[in-house]
ROMAR-450299 format. One line per field, with one value per atom (N, C-alpha, C): residue in one letter; atom name; x, y, z; residue number from 1. Coordinates in steps of 0.001 Angstrom, whole numbers, plus 500000, padded with zeros to 6 digits. Example, Ala and Ser with C-alpha at 12.3 -4.5 7.8 and 13.67 -1.06 7.14 Angstrom:
ROMAR-450299
aa: [A,A,A,S,S,S]
at: [N,CA,C,N,CA,C]
px: [513190,512300,513200,512850,513670,512900]
py: [494310,495500,496700,497750,498940,500030]
pz: [507800,507800,507800,507080,507140,507870]
i: [1,1,1,2,2,2]
//
This chain:
ROMAR-450299
aa: [L,L,L,P,P,P,D,D,D,G,G,G,D,D,D,Y,Y,Y,V,V,V,L,L,L,R,R,R,A,A,A,R,R,R,A,A,A,I,I,I,D,D,D,E,E,E,Q,Q,Q,G,G,G,L,L,L,E,E,E,S,S,S,A,A,A,D,D,D,A,A,A,I,I,I,H,H,H,R,R,R,F,F,F,R,R,R,L,L,L,K,K,K,A,A,A,R,R,R,P,P,P,E,E,E,A,A,A,P,P,P,I,I,I,A,A,A,A,A,A,A,A,A,P,P,P,A,A,A,P,P,P,G,G,G,S,S,S,K,K,K,W,W,W,R,R,R,T,T,T,A,A,A,T,T,T,V,V,V,P,P,P,F,F,F,S,S,S,W,W,W,A,A,A,A,A,A,H,H,H,P,P,P,Q,Q,Q,A,A,A,W,W,W,R,R,R,Y,Y,Y,R,R,R,L,L,L,Q,Q,Q,I,I,I,A,A,A,T,T,T,T,T,T,A,A,A,D,D,D,F,F,F,Q,Q,Q,Q,Q,Q,P,P,P,L,L,L,L,L,L,D,D,D,R,R,R,D,D,D,D,D,D,L,L,L,Q,Q,Q,D,D,D,T,T,T,A,A,A,L,L,L,V,V,V,V,V,V,P,P,P,L,L,L,P,P,P,P,P,P,G,G,G,D,D,D,Y,Y,Y,L,L,L,W,W,W,R,R,R,V,V,V,A,A,A,T,T,T,T,T,T,A,A,A,A,A,A,G,G,G,Q,Q,Q,D,D,D,R,R,R,G,G,G,P,P,P,W,W,W,G,G,G,D,D,D,A,A,A,L,L,L,R,R,R,F,F,F,A,A,A,V,V,V,R,R,R,P,P,P,Q,Q,Q,P,P,P,A,A,A,A,A,A,L,L,L,P,P,P,P,P,P,P,P,P,Q,Q,Q,V,V,V,T,T,T,D,D,D,D,D,D,T,T,T,L,L,L,A,A,A,F,F,F,Q,Q,Q,M,M,M,Q,Q,Q,G,G,G,E,E,E,P,P,P,G,G,G,Q,Q,Q,V,V,V,F,F,F,E,E,E,L,L,L,Q,Q,Q,L,L,L,G,G,G,R,R,R,D,D,D,A,A,A,G,G,G,F,F,F,A,A,A,S,S,S,L,L,L,A,A,A,G,G,G,S,S,S,E,E,E,R,R,R,T,T,T,A,A,A,D,D,D,T,T,T,R,R,R,I,I,I,V,V,V,L,L,L,P,P,P,K,K,K,P,P,P,Q,Q,Q,E,E,E,G,G,G,G,G,G,V,V,V,F,F,F,H,H,H,V,V,V,R,R,R,Y,Y,Y,R,R,R,A,A,A,V,V,V,D,D,D,P,P,P,D,D,D,G,G,G,F,F,F,V,V,V,G,G,G,P,P,P,W,W,W,T,T,T,A,A,A,P,P,P,Q,Q,Q,Q,Q,Q,L,L,L,V,V,V,L,L,L,P,P,P,A,A,A,C,C,C,V,V,V,R,R,R,S,S,S,G,G,G,F,F,F,G,G,G,D,D,D,C,C,C,L,L,L,Q,Q,Q,A,A,A,G,G,G,G,G,G,R,R,R,L,L,L,A,A,A,V,V,V,S,S,S,P,P,P,P,P,P]
at: [N,CA,C,N,CA,C,N,CA,C,N,CA,C,N,CA,C,N,CA,C,N,CA,C,N,CA,C,N,CA,C,N,CA,C,N,CA,C,N,CA,C,N,CA,C,N,CA,C,N,CA,C,N,CA,C,N,CA,C,N,CA,C,N,CA,C,N,CA,C,N,CA,C,N,CA,C,N,CA,C,N,CA,C,N,CA,C,N,CA,C,N,CA,C,N,CA,C,N,CA,C,N,CA,C,N,CA,C,N,CA,C,N,CA,C,N,CA,C,N,CA,C,N,CA,C,N,CA,C,N,CA,C,N,CA,C,N,CA,C,N,CA,C,N,CA,C,N,CA,C,N,CA,C,N,CA,C,N,CA,C,N,CA,C,N,CA,C,N,CA,C,N,CA,C,N,CA,C,N,CA,C,N,CA,C,N,CA,C,N,CA,C,N,CA,C,N,CA,C,N,CA,C,N,CA,C,N,CA,C,N,CA,C,N,CA,C,N,CA,C,N,CA,C,N,CA,C,N,CA,C,N,CA,C,N,CA,C,N,CA,C,N,CA,C,N,CA,C,N,CA,C,N,CA,C,N,CA,C,N,CA,C,N,CA,C,N,CA,C,N,CA,C,N,CA,C,N,CA,C,N,CA,C,N,CA,C,N,CA,C,N,CA,C,N,CA,C,N,CA,C,N,CA,C,N,CA,C,N,CA,C,N,CA,C,N,CA,C,N,CA,C,N,CA,C,N,CA,C,N,CA,C,N,CA,C,N,CA,C,N,CA,C,N,CA,C,N,CA,C,N,CA,C,N,CA,C,N,CA,C,N,CA,C,N,CA,C,N,CA,C,N,CA,C,N,CA,C,N,CA,C,N,CA,C,N,CA,C,N,CA,C,N,CA,C,N,CA,C,N,CA,C,N,CA,C,N,CA,C,N,CA,C,N,CA,C,N,CA,C,N,CA,C,N,CA,C,N,CA,C,N,CA,C,N,CA,C,N,CA,C,N,CA,C,N,CA,C,N,CA,C,N,CA,C,N,CA,C,N,CA,C,N,CA,C,N,CA,C,N,CA,C,N,CA,C,N,CA,C,N,CA,C,N,CA,C,N,CA,C,N,CA,C,N,CA,C,N,CA,C,N,CA,C,N,CA,C,N,CA,C,N,CA,C,N,CA,C,N,CA,C,N,CA,C,N,CA,C,N,CA,C,N,CA,C,N,CA,C,N,CA,C,N,CA,C,N,CA,C,N,CA,C,N,CA,C,N,CA,C,N,CA,C,N,CA,C,N,CA,C,N,CA,C,N,CA,C,N,CA,C,N,CA,C,N,CA,C,N,CA,C,N,CA,C,N,CA,C,N,CA,C,N,CA,C,N,CA,C,N,CA,C,N,CA,C,N,CA,C,N,CA,C,N,CA,C,N,CA,C,N,CA,C,N,CA,C,N,CA,C,N,CA,C,N,CA,C,N,CA,C,N,CA,C,N,CA,C,N,CA,C,N,CA,C,N,CA,C,N,CA,C,N,CA,C,N,CA,C,N,CA,C,N,CA,C,N,CA,C,N,CA,C,N,CA,C,N,CA,C,N,CA,C,N,CA,C,N,CA,C,N,CA,C,N,CA,C,N,CA,C,N,CA,C,N,CA,C,N,CA,C,N,CA,C,N,CA,C,N,CA,C,N,CA,C,N,CA,C,N,CA,C,N,CA,C,N,CA,C,N,CA,C,N,CA,C,N,CA,C,N,CA,C,N,CA,C,N,CA,C,N,CA,C,N,CA,C,N,CA,C,N,CA,C,N,CA,C,N,CA,C,N,CA,C,N,CA,C,N,CA,C,N,CA,C,N,CA,C]
px: [948331,948997,948094,948648,947847,947591,946571,946300,947508,947746,948866,949286,950384,950950,952110,952140,953132,953755,954925,955611,955875,955445,955678,956797,957819,958930,959021,959148,959266,960299,961003,961955,961935,962316,962368,963800,963945,965251,965208,966148,966120,966868,966953,967528,969025,969687,971113,971364,970258,970423,970512,970317,970356,969043,969155,967972,967642,966339,965886,965906,965599,965416,964149,964062,962892,961657,960526,959222,958643,958305,957842,956353,955603,954164,953821,953339,952927,951411,950987,949550,949240,947996,947493,946486,946636,945698,944783,943474,942479,941359,941555,940612,939847,940102,939492,938958,937905,937168,936403,936352,935690,934206,933646,932204,931450,930314,929530,928934,928600,927985,926538,926174,924811,923861,922664,921666,920460,919807,918590,918501,917990,917473,918587,918306,919291,919487,920650,920886,919890,919300,918326,916934,916707,915393,914375,913101,911995,911051,910503,909615,908357,907213,905947,905337,906091,905690,905971,905312,905536,906864,907370,908647,909535,910843,911813,912705,912832,913713,915153,916083,917507,918146,919044,919711,921080,921971,923331,923858,924954,925545,926270,926328,927046,928555,929273,930736,931295,932275,932768,933422,933900,934556,933650,932409,931528,931183,931301,930804,929550,929537,928387,928415,927290,927230,926815,927275,926884,926053,924948,924054,923734,923850,923467,922539,921521,920608,920588,920734,920801,920139,919920,919374,920451,921668,922770,923966,924785,925892,927001,927050,928104,927746,926501,926047,926341,926361,926657,925521,924294,923142,922284,922753,922005,920659,919670,918356,918385,919237,919413,920895,921377,922784,922843,922976,922991,924319,924993,926250,926172,924949,924761,924005,923998,923184,923922,923290,923865,923301,922085,921487,921922,921662,922020,920804,919818,918619,917970,917302,916575,915487,914282,913168,913005,912983,912984,911785,910952,909875,910466,910062,910588,909471,909394,908426,908921,908059,908500,909683,910642,911826,912920,914069,915240,916298,916888,917783,919058,920055,921261,921471,922076,922383,923742,924381,925658,925793,926656,926808,928290,928705,930093,930127,931304,931504,932336,931938,932743,933137,934447,934950,935119,935536,935727,936723,936500,937377,937109,935877,935494,936385,936801,937624,936695,936558,935624,936270,935578,936053,935469,935883,935412,933974,933352,932007,932047,930984,930789,930281,930091,929597,928214,927987,926664,925737,924562,923611,922363,921889,920702,919443,918360,917046,915990,914768,913683,912463,911766,910480,909429,908386,907334,906014,905046,903786,903089,902431,901639,900361,899804,898553,897437,896637,895527,894436,893723,892627,891511,890810,889708,888503,887892,886610,885515,884345,883247,882912,882617,882328,880965,880802,879493,878792,877634,876945,875687,875543,874309,873736,872664,872085,873051,873928,874760,876259,876705,878138,878593,879899,880612,881714,881717,882719,883640,884942,885940,886815,887054,887877,889155,890311,891581,892354,893307,894196,895600,896252,897587,898436,899561,900523,900535,900967,900989,901812,901260,901970,901775,901081,900882,899802,899943,898931,898366,897044,896386,895858,895986,895433,894457,893224,892186,891617,891376,890791,889577,888511,887319,887237,887456,887530,886325,886028,884950,885434,886742,887320,888441,888810,889816,891198,891428,892718,892777,891660,891559,891918,891620,891826,890781,889567,888489,888086,888232,887962,886597,885869,884608,884829,886004,886330,887727,888368,889695,889875,890745,890969,892359,893015,894301,894169,894424,894210,895038,895288,895970,894984,893691,892659,892489,892280,892088,890676,889803,888435,888272,887868,887661,886217,885558,884164,884115,883546,883401,881926,881587,880210,879859,878680,878232,877824,878407,878010,876553,875704,874289,873954,874897,874610,874668,875262,875335,876255,876367,877198,878317,879282,880424,881585,882112,883235,884378,885554,886736,887399,887850,888433,889781,890722,892050,892609,893619,894281,895740,896512,897907,898275,899375,899819,901166,901334,902605,903175,904363,904973,905480,905717,906239,907557,908380,909656,909509,908260,908024,907908,908156,908056,906604,906376,905033,904840,903917,903657,902887,902736,902024,900514,899814,898356,897885,896813,896196,895572,895303,894625,893239,892841,891527,890398,889444,888252,887052,886157,884996,883836,883162,882042,880873,879736,878550,877527,877142,876212,874964,873786,872555,872453,871753,871518,870240,870208,868978,867961,866672,865594,865387,865490,865433,864068,863693,862461,862714,861654,861823,862717,862951,863841,865286,865504,866856,867194,866242,866515,866298,867076,866890,865628,864745,863484,863682,862813,862842,861558,861701,860541,860705,859722,859808,860961,861335,862432,863805,863903,865195,865167,866343,866415,865816,865067,864567,865681,865998,867102,866614,867363,867112,868193,867924,868946,870202,871400,872638,872816]
py: [937944,938630,938652,938461,938650,940132,940427,941828,942445,943722,944403,945630,946271,947465,947047,947591,947204,948439,948199,949218,948631,949362,948972,949844,949213,949958,949615,950642,950423,951379,950930,951796,951466,952422,952229,951928,951132,950783,951072,951892,952222,951163,951396,950381,950188,951146,951008,950450,950095,949487,950467,951740,952725,952704,952702,952607,953957,954206,955451,955314,956426,956365,955575,955092,954311,955199,954657,955255,954408,955054,954347,954617,953562,953698,952817,953445,952704,952479,951308,951013,949978,949971,949006,948084,946790,945802,945342,945531,945052,944363,943095,942334,941290,941204,940160,940755,940194,939038,939394,938459,938712,938990,939756,940007,938709,938490,937284,937333,936169,936086,936547,937565,938103,937136,936986,936071,936821,937611,938316,939657,940674,940640,940533,939753,939541,940819,940980,942195,942302,943489,943732,943206,942690,942124,943221,942829,943751,943167,944031,943588,944452,943811,944519,944101,944361,944005,945169,945168,946243,946071,944839,944557,943761,943902,943197,942347,941043,940195,940250,940539,940538,939307,938667,937478,937321,936639,936413,935145,934628,933391,933659,932645,932768,932723,933588,933611,932926,932017,931261,932129,933309,934176,935299,935282,936414,936462,937629,937929,938778,939650,940459,940682,941179,941581,943043,943710,945096,945136,945851,945966,947428,947864,949212,949156,950037,950211,951699,952034,953438,953613,954875,955202,955732,955966,956454,955526,955456,954505,954854,956100,956466,956121,955753,955355,956435,957707,958783,958997,958771,958924,957653,956574,955316,955402,954733,954667,953720,952731,951792,951506,951541,951270,950508,949180,948318,947577,947639,946910,945914,945587,944724,943436,943049,941910,940595,939712,938395,937333,937541,936612,936962,936035,936247,936666,937255,937698,938835,939712,940822,941255,941461,941940,943439,944218,945679,946254,947086,947776,948888,948929,949935,950451,951764,952313,952086,952271,952130,953043,952515,953278,952365,952953,952209,952254,951099,950985,950220,950384,949568,949032,947853,947314,946620,946560,945886,945362,944363,943719,943443,943446,943197,942339,941791,940915,941621,941455,941916,940697,940480,939346,939760,938817,939083,940224,941006,942131,943334,943438,944558,944654,943499,943458,943539,944729,944970,944709,943894,943609,944580,944475,945401,945087,946064,945870,944948,944183,943449,944378,943840,944644,945211,946441,947048,946479,946013,945372,946241,946412,947224,946366,946944,946311,947407,947037,948014,947526,948476,948207,948996,948297,948930,948853,949728,949731,948368,948021,946804,946996,945897,946040,946578,947477,948080,947045,947206,946296,946445,945344,945366,946098,947003,947568,946521,946697,945744,945576,944356,944146,944695,944942,945256,943931,943740,942455,942608,941742,941641,940242,939945,938607,937526,937862,936837,937039,938229,938501,939184,939093,939845,940618,941937,942775,943375,943112,943598,944644,945762,946846,946941,946739,946749,948018,948320,949460,948911,949409,948908,949927,949445,950284,949926,950836,950558,949312,948474,947278,946059,946185,945033,944101,942822,941809,941376,941178,940870,939445,938803,937475,937550,937136,937196,935805,935459,934166,934373,933618,933577,932167,932040,930727,930397,929109,928638,928455,928537,928400,929421,929716,930748,930358,929054,928605,928534,928822,928825,927471,926393,925054,924729,925275,925081,926446,926635,927926,927937,929026,929242,930054,930638,931408,931978,932188,932803,933464,934459,935204,935816,935882,936562,937495,938782,939755,941010,941770,943061,944179,943874,944864,944996,946208,946410,946027,945704,945283,943815,943003,941582,941234,940573,940155,938631,938080,936636,936266,935039,934571,934497,934909,934883,933465,932915,931575,931582,930867,930893,930051,929224,928432,929273,930471,931353,930811,931568,931158,932144,931712,932544,932238,933271,933130,934033,933784,934566,935019,936246,936801,937435,937293,937896,938114,938985,939184,939555,939437,939864,940428,941189,941837,941272,941106,940682,941870,942323,943497,943180,944209,943979,943218,943337,942615,941179,940730,939350,939146,940193,940047,939797,938728,938368,938887,939812,940391,939443,939795,938935,939008,937963,938000,939018,939698,940562,939700,940306,939571,939144,937890,937440,938255,938629,939316,938375,938472,937587,938225,937403,937854,936901,937442,936632,936865,935788,935884,935061,935594,934819,933757,932694,931628,931920,931509,931689,930628,930957,930000,929174,927883,927007,926320,926031,925289,923807,923030,921593,921017,921790,921333,921798,922515,922992,924334,925014,926326,927431,928511,929670,930417,930689,931367,932868,933571,935019,935576,936775,937473,938943,939517,940921,941229,940278,940511,940269,939865,939588,938187,937677,936358,936385,935350,935173,934542,935146,934644,934370,933482,933196,933846,934139,934772,933918,934537,933765,933102]
pz: [759506,760608,761831,763012,764225,764454,765265,765596,766285,766014,766669,765897,766359,765733,764820,763617,762616,761973,761358,760571,759190,758179,756793,756232,755626,755037,753554,752713,751272,750702,749629,748922,747438,746643,745198,744763,743701,743140,741651,741170,739743,738944,737605,736715,736930,737603,737895,739287,740011,741323,742456,742161,743221,744002,745304,746162,746791,746914,747524,749041,749682,751136,751460,752674,753082,753262,752846,753186,754313,755395,756597,756803,757053,757331,758527,759565,760765,760716,761143,761154,762230,762583,763571,762883,763094,762569,763703,763497,764483,763703,763425,762609,763409,764703,765531,766831,767393,766878,765601,764673,763404,763623,762705,762761,762489,763144,762876,761477,760957,759634,759743,758973,759002,758301,758872,758302,757750,758577,758137,758857,758134,756768,755726,754678,753627,752828,752208,751404,750257,750135,749089,749379,750587,750914,751185,751130,751333,752373,753214,754284,754275,754416,754578,755921,756972,758321,759257,760408,761377,762104,762167,762817,761863,762025,761183,762086,761816,762628,762110,762996,762686,763322,762582,763130,762484,763196,762725,763380,762830,763349,764667,765502,766776,766539,767223,767144,768390,768251,769415,770479,770122,771101,771603,771193,771509,772987,773549,774888,774773,773769,773411,771896,771382,769984,769913,768841,768586,767310,767366,766223,765984,764728,764343,763130,763143,762018,761694,760410,760011,758650,758300,756980,756038,756547,755726,755883,754837,754815,755811,756293,757241,758687,758944,760289,761329,760894,761832,762830,762412,763299,763215,763827,763730,764438,763863,764499,765686,765611,766721,766872,768100,768398,769713,769622,770803,770862,772005,772179,773334,773755,774913,774577,773315,772900,773150,773887,774143,773203,772729,771774,770357,769447,768044,767219,767863,767149,767918,767170,767779,766806,767314,766500,766763,765685,765810,765049,765707,764966,764108,762835,761916,761017,760808,759843,758426,757429,756042,755734,754981,754617,754107,753750,753284,754388,754667,755825,755474,756361,756359,757770,757859,759187,759149,760314,760446,761863,762021,763319,763548,764815,765194,766456,766724,767887,768948,770200,771333,772145,772273,773055,774513,775327,776757,776949,778014,778297,777420,776901,776039,774804,774298,773094,771884,771320,770231,768879,768080,766739,765728,764474,763438,763022,762405,761870,760659,760505,759270,758181,756987,755880,756192,755768,755912,754834,755226,754323,754196,752969,752710,752692,753187,753095,753106,752784,752677,753450,754061,754709,753945,753505,752737,753501,753184,753933,753867,754953,754989,754172,753655,752897,753776,753198,753945,754192,755290,755609,754576,754338,753377,753957,753201,753641,753460,754067,753884,752403,751966,750546,750157,748883,748330,748034,748634,748558,747706,746703,745927,746129,745433,745553,745105,744168,743556,743746,744168,744168,745450,745659,746694,745988,746137,745475,746531,746374,747317,746629,747320,746789,747619,746978,747685,747374,748225,748009,747786,746762,746465,745752,745237,744540,743054,742184,740744,740423,739561,739119,739981,741100,741975,741429,741756,741494,742839,742907,744172,744168,745314,745529,746702,746475,747507,747731,748988,749351,750242,749963,750798,751360,752665,753284,754138,754204,755073,756511,756717,758058,758193,759442,759703,759199,759003,758493,756981,756300,754848,754241,754998,754461,753405,753568,752593,752057,750749,750131,749462,749689,748985,747729,747566,746388,746486,745356,745312,743954,743924,742680,742707,741542,741379,740181,740397,739345,739611,738534,738671,738953,738959,739246,740755,741229,742669,743119,742179,742509,742116,743075,742847,743168,742241,742413,742449,743530,743692,743727,743286,743464,744955,745293,746691,747079,748137,748586,749063,748374,748707,749935,750375,751572,752839,752744,753903,754979,756059,757180,757445,758226,758604,757665,757029,756119,756579,756015,756359,755058,755025,753808,754125,753191,753311,751911,751805,750518,750750,749689,749720,748357,748324,747090,746666,745365,744779,744010,744406,743788,742387,741564,740203,740171,741237,741265,741743,741974,742383,743882,744675,746121,746518,747286,747736,749155,749318,750630,751528,752796,753737,753515,753938,753955,754983,754681,755679,756768,757925,758987,758503,758724,758254,758873,758036,758506,758372,759330,759351,758595,757824,756999,757237,757698,757991,756891,756202,755082,755368,755027,755188,754105,754422,753441,752670,751400,750630,751036,750911,751181,749916,750040,748879,748766,747534,747266,747468,747299,747413,746344,745270,744202,744420,745530,745813,745227,744600,744014,745047,744927,745797,745363,746341,746047,746048,745335,745290,745884,746483,747037,746718,746011,745647,744735,743867,742936,743522,744799,745440,746018,746289,746901,748283,748604,749957,750784,751913,752741,754138,754791,756192,757028,758299,759133,759183,759189,759243,760616]
i: [1,1,1,2,2,2,3,3,3,4,4,4,5,5,5,6,6,6,7,7,7,8,8,8,9,9,9,10,10,10,11,11,11,12,12,12,13,13,13,14,14,14,15,15,15,16,16,16,17,17,17,18,18,18,19,19,19,20,20,20,21,21,21,22,22,22,23,23,23,24,24,24,25,25,25,26,26,26,27,27,27,28,28,28,29,29,29,30,30,30,31,31,31,32,32,32,33,33,33,34,34,34,35,35,35,36,36,36,37,37,37,38,38,38,39,39,39,40,40,40,41,41,41,42,42,42,43,43,43,44,44,44,45,45,45,46,46,46,47,47,47,48,48,48,49,49,49,50,50,50,51,51,51,52,52,52,53,53,53,54,54,54,55,55,55,56,56,56,57,57,57,58,58,58,59,59,59,60,60,60,61,61,61,62,62,62,63,63,63,64,64,64,65,65,65,66,66,66,67,67,67,68,68,68,69,69,69,70,70,70,71,71,71,72,72,72,73,73,73,74,74,74,75,75,75,76,76,76,77,77,77,78,78,78,79,79,79,80,80,80,81,81,81,82,82,82,83,83,83,84,84,84,85,85,85,86,86,86,87,87,87,88,88,88,89,89,89,90,90,90,91,91,91,92,92,92,93,93,93,94,94,94,95,95,95,96,96,96,97,97,97,98,98,98,99,99,99,100,100,100,101,101,101,102,102,102,103,103,103,104,104,104,105,105,105,106,106,106,107,107,107,108,108,108,109,109,109,110,110,110,111,111,111,112,112,112,113,113,113,114,114,114,115,115,115,116,116,116,117,117,117,118,118,118,119,119,119,120,120,120,121,121,121,122,122,122,123,123,123,124,124,124,125,125,125,126,126,126,127,127,127,128,128,128,129,129,129,130,130,130,131,131,131,132,132,132,133,133,133,134,134,134,135,135,135,136,136,136,137,137,137,138,138,138,139,139,139,140,140,140,141,141,141,142,142,142,143,143,143,144,144,144,145,145,145,146,146,146,147,147,147,148,148,148,149,149,149,150,150,150,151,151,151,152,152,152,153,153,153,154,154,154,155,155,155,156,156,156,157,157,157,158,158,158,159,159,159,160,160,160,161,161,161,162,162,162,163,163,163,164,164,164,165,165,165,166,166,166,167,167,167,168,168,168,169,169,169,170,170,170,171,171,171,172,172,172,173,173,173,174,174,174,175,175,175,176,176,176,177,177,177,178,178,178,179,179,179,180,180,180,181,181,181,182,182,182,183,183,183,184,184,184,185,185,185,186,186,186,187,187,187,188,188,188,189,189,189,190,190,190,191,191,191,192,192,192,193,193,193,194,194,194,195,195,195,196,196,196,197,197,197,198,198,198,199,199,199,200,200,200,201,201,201,202,202,202,203,203,203,204,204,204,205,205,205,206,206,206,207,207,207,208,208,208,209,209,209,210,210,210,211,211,211,212,212,212,213,213,213,214,214,214,215,215,215,216,216,216,217,217,217,218,218,218,219,219,219,220,220,220,221,221,221,222,222,222,223,223,223,224,224,224,225,225,225,226,226,226,227,227,227,228,228,228,229,229,229,230,230,230,231,231,231,232,232,232,233,233,233,234,234,234]
//
């Protein structure tokens, strides 16, 4: 049916063919312009970022788009309510919490279409920054902060892009101990958490770690002085 005002008429007929009086129901159909197809965040998705990107498909009749984000299914007090969006994407800063979002199309002449389905998603805290490691002659110990059931992945890179790794570890323990690179120099460290449901969080921002090199003998062995490794300035 095209959009418009309609009247529905119904009557009952018994086994002898007698018909009842008409029941009349008036209604208005407003199904167009259709809501655009929602793309992201996907239903049931999880984000560990300070901002969440929202996107949807372009509608051929769209003049504007309407976007709402709320914490309750009735959308009575939306956290965001925009009806002036011309693009099909918007990045929104959101604190940790559980949310719903929906989008609708507005055609020319302020012809507003119905809302699309409300989609649920979650924002969770970002991984905490790594504190400075505990450094011994032979090891680097990193202490991470996480949630119960998480698995941690840590990388120690020789470059900021982590193309060359000096060490890596994956463990359910919040403490990771790596061998200390005896060649010394500038290293970069980052980690991420994998939730019990399999969601892989983002890498933390790389932190720079400057380590001194050990002083080596003519045979290539690291020398000791006073019971500790002899090192040269980094």
